[in-house]
N, C-alpha and C positions, 0 to 999 in steps of 0.2 A: 307362374309365377317364373320369369327369366331369369338366369344369375345375374343378368346385368341390373338388373332394378335393387337387387337387394344393397341396402346401404349400411355401412357400420353405427351403429349406436355410441362410440363408443370415440371420444373427442382424440385428434392426434395430437400427440407428443413427443418431443424431440427429447433422444436420452441423452441429458448433458453429462459430460465427463467430468467427474470434479476436479480430480487430479489434474489432467490438461490443464483445465480452467485456472485449478490456483497455479499451474506453472507459468501458464500464460502472464497470468497476473505479478508475480514473483517479476519475470522476466522486466516485464514495465518499471515497474518499481526500481528494479535493480539499475534498469537506466536514465530513469530521476535522481537516481541515489549518484551516478556517477556524473550527472552534468550538474549539481548539484558542487558536488566535490570540486570539479573542475572550475565553477563558478560562472558556469553560459546557461544555468536552469533559466534565469527570468528571462534571457535573452532566444532560449530556445523557443520555436513550436509547436504545437501540437504532434506534426508531422516529421518534426527530428526527434520527438520522444519515440516517437512510435518506429523510425528508422532505428535507431539506435537499438532498439528493445530487438527489433528484426519482425515486427509485425505491421499488419497494413492499420491505417488511419482508420479505418472501419473497427478493425478488432481492439483496439485503442479504445475507442468510444463505445463498444459493446461492456467493457468494463469501468470507464472510468469516464463521466457525463462531462468533466469540464478538466481542467488546468488545476485547478483547487480544489478539485476531488484527489487528484493526482498527491497532491501537496499535505490534503487530509490524509488519504493513504498511508505517505512514511510518517507522519505525526504519529500515526496509531502502533506505528513501529516502535514508537519510545516502551510504552506499558509491555513489552517485552523484553526489554534489556535490563538485566538485573542491577547495572550498574546505576542507570539510571530510577529503579525505584528505590535502590538504596539511598539516592541521593533526594528522592522526593519525600522520603520518611524523613531524613533529617533535617532536611527544612521546617518540618511539621513538629522537632520535638519542642516539647513543653518549658524546656530552659532554653531562652535566648544564647547565652554563652557555649552552651553546648551545642545547641542548634547550629549557629554560627561557625565553631572549631569543627564539627562534624562534616558541614556543605564544604566548606574551606579545601577539606581533605578528599573527600571523595572528589569532590571538582576537579583537584588535580592529580588525582588518580586517573579519574575518569579519561581525561584528557592527556 
């Protein structure tokens, strides 16, 4: 049997670089946050988001399939914000007066 006829039975798999992948996702999400803060995200194209993030449009689409997924990714970060978690807990308090007072206080503190 010649060396050329030997074929590996293992499937080819690329090695993902999670740190780099996560860093790219964060760059993209930061670009979305900037555009939202400027009030221009709604008028921005995916290409403009990619340009702001410093990535190719294809790279953006590897991480997020649509503009809706970009918005969802930003919304997911709300669960990471301690101030917003406190606010969510305050809204769910059983006593309506306490819930309202805490919600107003925490909302004012947040903004």
